[in-house]
N, C-alpha and C positions, 0 to 999 in steps of 0.2 A: 869679331872682323869680316864676318860676312856682311851686318848692318852697315859698318863703316865702306866697305867696298859700294853697296846699294846706293849710300848718299852720293859717294863720290861719281858714281857713273850716271845719277842723276842731274848732278850738276854740269858734269862733261856733256852729254846730251844737250841740256839746254842750251849749253854755250854752244855748242856746233850749231844748232837751229838759229841763233840771232846772227852766228857770221854767215849761214847760208842766208839769211832775211837781209842782210848789210849789201852782200855780192849783188842781190837782183837791184839795188839802188832807187829803179824808177818804178813809181806806182802801177804803172804800165805792166812793164814787166812782172811785178809781185803778183798783180791779178791775174795775169795769162798763166804765169808759171802755178799757181794755186787750182786754177780749173785744171792743168795739166795733170795735177796729182791728185784728181778727185774731188775738189771741193766744190760746190755749187757756184755760178757766176756772184750772186746777189751777197752772197755770205762771203765771199772772198773779196769782192769790193768793199763791204762793210770792214771787214778785217784790214784790206790794206789804207784805207784812210782814218785807221784808230790813230788816235795821238796821243796813247799811253806809254809808248816806248819800247826799247827793244827787249829790256827785260819781261814785260808784260806778253809780249808776242812770244818771245822764247818758251814762256812756263803755259802759254795759252793750250787749250785742248785742240782747237781748230788746227793749229800747227802742227801738235804732235800728231795728229790724226792723218796729216797730209805729209807728213817726213817719218 
């Protein structure tokens, strides 16, 4: 049961990060928000203009570290 709950928790956290990323909508807002959360500006810009998709962003270590 503990393993099942950990898996559910990981999926929910990832989904919440995707929802937050979608709420920021504009790339300027995404970069600004990531910088405010402690991510270096160059890394934030690279992450903002990444075209890999929402799932990739939700699972990325950069976004996990920020939120």
